[in-house]
C-alpha positions in Angstrom: -9.0 19.3 22.8 -5.7 18.4 21.3 -5.3 16.9 17.8 -2.3 15.7 15.8 -2.9 16.1 12.0 -0.7 13.9 9.8 -0.1 15.6 6.5 2.8 14.1 4.5 1.7 15.8 1.2 3.4 19.2 0.8 2.0 20.4 -2.5 -1.0 20.1 -4.6 -4.6 19.5 -3.6 -3.9 17.3 -0.7 -1.7 19.9 1.0 -4.3 22.7 0.3 -7.0 20.5 1.7 -5.0 19.8 4.9 -4.3 23.5 5.5 -7.9 24.5 5.0 -9.3 21.7 7.2 -6.7 22.3 9.9 -7.5 26.0 10.0 -11.2 25.3 10.2 -10.7 22.8 13.1 -8.4 25.3 14.9 -11.0 28.0 14.5 -13.5 25.7 16.4 -11.1 25.6 19.4 -9.1 22.5 18.6 -5.4 22.7 19.6 -4.0 21.4 16.4 -0.5 20.5 15.4 0.3 19.4 11.8 3.0 16.8 11.4 4.6 17.5 8.0 7.8 18.7 6.5 9.2 22.3 6.4 7.9 22.4 2.8 4.3 22.5 3.9 2.5 25.5 2.3 2.1 27.7 5.4 0.3 31.1 5.3 0.7 34.0 7.7 -2.8 33.7 9.0 -2.7 29.9 9.8 -4.1 29.0 13.2 -2.3 25.8 13.7 1.3 24.9 14.6 3.6 23.0 12.3 5.7 20.1 13.4 8.6 20.1 10.9 9.8 16.7 11.5 9.0 14.5 8.6 12.1 13.5 6.6 11.7 12.7 2.9 14.2 10.6 1.0 15.9 12.4 -1.9 14.6 11.1 -5.3 17.0 9.2 -7.5 17.8 9.2 -11.2 15.8 6.1 -12.2 12.3 4.9 -11.8 13.4 2.1 -9.5 15.4 4.4 -7.2 12.5 6.8 -7.1 10.1 4.0 -5.9 12.6 2.8 -3.3 13.0 6.4 -2.0 9.3 6.8 -1.8 8.9 3.5 0.1 11.6 4.4 2.5 10.0 7.9 3.1 6.6 6.4 3.7 7.9 3.9 6.3 9.9 6.6 8.0 7.0 9.0 8.1 4.7 6.4 9.8 7.5 5.5 12.2 7.9 9.1 13.2 4.1 9.5 13.5 3.8 6.6 15.9 6.8 7.8 18.0 5.3 11.3 18.4 1.9 10.0 19.3 3.4 7.7 22.0 5.9 10.1 23.5 3.8 13.2 23.5 0.6 11.4 24.7 -1.7 12.3 21.8 -5.1 10.7 22.2 -6.6 11.9 18.9 -5.0 11.7 15.5 -6.3 12.6 12.0 -4.6 11.2 8.9 -5.0 13.9 6.3 -4.9 11.4 3.4 -5.6 7.7 3.7 -3.4 5.4 1.7 -2.8 1.7 2.1 0.6 1.4 0.4 3.0 -0.8 2.4 0.5 -0.8 5.3 1.5 -4.3 6.6 4.9 -2.9 7.3 3.8 0.2 9.3 0.2 -0.2 10.5 1.0 -2.5 13.4 2.5 0.4 15.4 -0.6 2.5 15.0 -2.8 -0.5 15.7 -1.0 -1.0 19.0 -1.7 2.7 19.9 -5.3 2.3 19.0 -5.6 -0.7 21.3 -4.3 1.6 24.1 -7.1 4.2 23.5 -5.7 6.5 20.8 -8.5 7.5 18.4 -7.5 7.6 14.7 -9.5 9.3 12.0 -8.7 9.3 8.3 -9.8 11.5 5.4 -10.4 9.0 2.6 -10.0 11.1 -0.6 -10.0 8.0 -2.9 -12.5 5.5 -1.3 -12.3 3.0 -4.1 -8.8 1.4 -3.7 -8.6 -0.4 -7.0 -5.1 0.7 -8.0 -3.2 -2.5 -7.4 0.5 -2.3 -6.4 2.1 -5.8 -6.3 0.2 -9.1 -6.1 -3.5 -9.0 -5.4 -3.1 -10.8 -2.1 -0.7 -8.1 -0.9 -3.0 -5.3 -2.1 -6.0 -6.8 -0.2 -3.9 -7.3 2.9 -2.6 -3.7 2.7 -6.2 -2.4 2.6 -7.2 -4.5 5.5 -4.3 -3.5 7.7 -4.5 0.2 6.7 -8.1 0.4 8.0 -7.5 -1.9 11.0 -6.7 0.8 13.5 -9.0 3.6 12.1 -12.2 4.4 14.1 -13.5 7.3 12.0 -13.3 7.4 8.1 -14.3 10.6 6.5 -15.5 10.5 2.8 -17.0 13.1 0.5 -19.8 10.9 -0.9 -22.0 8.1 0.6 -20.2 4.9 0.0 -19.7 1.4 1.5 -15.9 1.2 2.0 -14.2 -1.9 0.7 -12.2 -3.0 3.7 -11.8 -6.5 2.4 -13.0 -8.0 5.7 -15.7 -6.7 8.1 -14.6 -4.0 10.5 -17.4 -3.3 13.0 -15.3 -0.7 14.8 -14.9 1.5 11.7 -17.5 4.3 11.2 -17.9 6.1 7.9 -19.1 9.7 7.8 -19.7 12.0 4.8 -18.1 15.5 5.0 -18.2 18.3 2.5 -15.2 19.4 0.5 -14.8 23.1 1.1 -13.7 25.7 -1.6 -10.1 26.7 -2.0 -9.1 30.3 -1.5 -6.3 31.9 -3.5 -5.0 35.5 -3.6 -7.1 37.8 -5.7 -5.7 38.5 -9.2 -3.6 41.7 -9.4 -4.0 42.0 -13.2 -6.9 42.6 -15.4 -8.1 39.8 -17.7 -7.0 41.7 -20.8 -3.4 42.2 -19.4 -3.2 38.5 -18.5 -4.4 37.5 -22.0 -1.7 39.7 -23.5 1.0 38.2 -21.2 -0.1 34.6 -22.0 -0.5 35.5 -25.7 -4.2 34.7 -25.8 -6.3 36.5 -28.5 -8.6 39.1 -27.1 -11.8 37.2 -28.0 -10.6 33.6 -27.7 -12.7 31.1 -25.7 -10.3 29.9 -23.1 -10.4 26.4 -21.4 -8.1 25.6 -18.5 -6.7 22.3 -17.4 -5.1 22.9 -14.0 -3.0 20.8 -11.8 -0.9 17.7 -12.1 -0.4 16.5 -15.7 -1.4 12.8 -15.7 -3.0 10.2 -17.9 -6.3 10.1 -16.0 -7.1 13.7 -17.0 -7.7 12.8 -20.7 -5.8 15.7 -22.1 -5.3 13.7 -25.3 -9.1 13.7 -25.8 -9.3 17.5 -25.1 -6.6 18.1 -27.8 -8.4 15.8 -30.2 -11.7 17.6 -29.6 -10.0 21.0 -30.4 -9.8 20.0 -34.0 -13.6 20.5 -34.2 -13.6 23.5 -31.8 -11.7 26.3 -33.7 -12.6 29.1 -31.3 -11.2 27.3 -28.2 -7.7 28.0 -26.8 -6.4 25.6 -24.2 -4.2 26.4 -21.1 -2.4 23.5 -19.5 -1.0 24.6 -16.2 0.8 22.2 -13.8 3.7 19.9 -13.4 4.1 16.2 -14.4 2.9 13.9 -11.7 5.4 11.1 -12.0 7.8 9.3 -14.3 5.1 6.6 -14.9 2.8 9.0 -16.6 2.9 10.5 -20.1 5.1 13.6 -20.0 4.0 17.0 -21.2 6.0 16.6 -24.4 3.6 13.8 -25.4 0.6 16.2 -25.4 2.7 19.0 -27.1 3.6 16.6 -29.9 0.0 15.5 -30.2 -1.1 19.1 -30.5 1.5 19.7 -33.3 0.4 16.5 -35.1 -3.2 17.6 -35.0 -2.3 21.2 -36.0 -3.8 22.8 -32.9 -0.5 23.7 -31.2 -1.0 27.4 -31.9 -4.1 27.3 -29.7 -2.4 25.5 -26.8 -0.6 27.4 -24.1 1.7 25.4 -21.7 2.7 26.5 -18.2 4.9 23.7 -17.1 5.9 23.4 -13.4 4.7 24.5 -10.0 2.1 27.3 -10.2 2.7 29.9 -7.5 -0.4 30.8 -5.5 -0.4 34.4 -6.7 -0.7 33.1 -10.3 -3.6 30.7 -9.7 -6.2 33.5 -9.7 -4.8 35.0 -12.9 -5.3 31.6 -14.7 -8.8 31.2 -13.4 -10.2 34.6 -14.2 -8.7 34.6 -17.7 -10.5 31.3 -18.4 -14.0 30.8 -19.6 -14.2 27.1 -18.8 -12.4 24.7 -16.4 -11.8 21.2 -17.7 -12.2 18.4 -15.2 -12.1 15.6 -17.7 -11.1 12.7 -15.5 -11.3 9.0 -16.6 -13.8 6.5 -15.4 -11.3 5.4 -12.6 -11.6 8.8 -10.9 -14.3 8.6 -8.1 -13.2 11.3 -5.8 -13.9 14.9 -5.0 -12.0 17.5 -7.1 -9.9 20.2 -5.5 -9.8 22.0 -8.8 -13.6 22.1 -8.9 -13.6 23.9 -5.6 -11.1 26.5 -6.9 -13.4 27.0 -9.9 -16.3 27.6 -7.6 -14.3 30.3 -5.8 -13.8 32.1 -9.1 -17.3 31.4 -10.4 -16.1 29.4 -13.4 -18.2 26.6 -14.9 -16.7 23.3 -15.8 -16.9 20.4 -18.2 -16.4 17.3 -16.0 -16.2 13.6 -16.4 -15.4 10.8 -13.9 -16.7 7.6 -12.5 -19.5 7.7 -10.0 -18.7 9.8 -6.9 -18.7 13.3 -5.4 -17.6 15.2 -8.6 -20.5 14.0 -10.7 -23.1 14.4 -7.9 -22.2 18.0 -7.0 -21.7 19.2 -10.6 -25.1 17.9 -11.6 -27.0 18.8 -8.4 -25.7 22.4 -8.4 -25.4 22.9 -12.1 -21.8 23.8 -11.9 -21.1 22.8 -15.4 -21.7 20.0 -17.9 -21.0 16.4 -16.9 -20.2 14.1 -19.8 -19.5 10.4 -20.2 -15.9 9.7 -19.2 -13.2 8.6 -21.7 -15.5 9.5 -24.7 -14.2 11.9 -27.3 -17.6 12.7 -28.8 -19.2 13.3 -25.4 -16.4 15.6 -24.4 -16.7 17.5 -27.6 -20.4 17.9 -27.1 -19.9 19.1 -23.6 -17.5 21.8 -24.7 -19.9 22.9 -27.4 -22.7 23.1 -24.8 -20.4 25.3 -22.7 -19.8 27.6 -25.7 -23.5 28.2 -25.8 -23.4 29.1 -22.1 -26.9 27.8 -21.3 -26.6 27.0 -17.6 -27.4 28.6 -14.3 -24.8 27.6 -11.7 -26.0 27.5 -8.0 -22.7 28.9 -6.6 -24.1 30.2 -3.3 -26.0 27.1 -2.6 -23.0 24.9 -3.3 -20.8 27.0 -1.0 -23.3 27.0 1.8 -23.6 23.2 1.7 -19.8 22.7 1.2 -18.0 24.9 3.6 -14.9 24.2 5.7 -16.9 25.1 8.8 -19.3 22.3 8.2 -16.4 20.0 7.4 -14.6 20.8 10.6 -17.8 20.6 12.8 -18.5 17.1 11.6 -14.9 15.9 12.0 -14.6 17.4 15.4 -17.8 15.9 16.6 -16.9 12.4 15.4 -13.2 12.2 16.4 -13.7 13.6 19.9 -16.9 11.6 20.6 -16.5 9.4 23.6 
């Protein structure tokens, strides 16, 4: 069984997910090649092979030039994908992250391959495609054409995919989101606190990953005015020029006079530092807006380190697993009072997380078994 895994993301949760899923599939006997760039986060024990052929445009100095570069990169990546599938006779392809952007310009090549018997699967991390780029008619056409050649759609929560028009050949299957594994910390919590200038007995909340508007960091900082024992670590890099920069949140913290309890680690977080940040923290903040309806990679890192969370989001996988397995406190999204109440509940620590049950039900082995069974099904 031979599989080409398309993974254009080279950092963050999407890249981590692709690597974990690819290794799990390879462990089940799938001959797997990842199509990505040479910046893909390889590890010495990876079981798959990397095709370092994706070429990404260099980002420009302005917002417009960045968008143009991203568009050119996306079109080039799908062109390369279709060429490799055709020339190397792949019969099974898994798209590591479904996205409809510019699909009318690239999907026709893959649709032609599908008509000739190539089976395409796609991991749909964000099943509700309501972020509209351009006119509504273009957005709807993009969604339709992006799904048009896919036979197997893999989601993390039961959902009726909005494909705009009926697609009888598309099957939707729920798969678990496995936990992320990072190197074990090499420092003690006390030494990490000293290095990060955290008081010995401070209650530490961690916001980890890309800094973007949808994480409601502004509400967290506002809530800290009524939570004097809480120190906040914000660790990650800015997601894009269209989002509020880290300086916005730093200025807000100064204005509200909580800046002395905020600790900023701006930029890419090396894998060896991830464990340090999680073990030094008492609480993980997953305070997404109502627009977020996906699974959370940060939650799965938190589970690995046995750290409870305060979470918010729209309906979807994050809410269901947090509540079902008591992994933390789920609060109403975009609501300052609800968020403050959730953190106060965490301070009282009245919860019994079902870590083992969650990990048993949400393993990469189960993920890969389901994907393999569906994508290689006759």
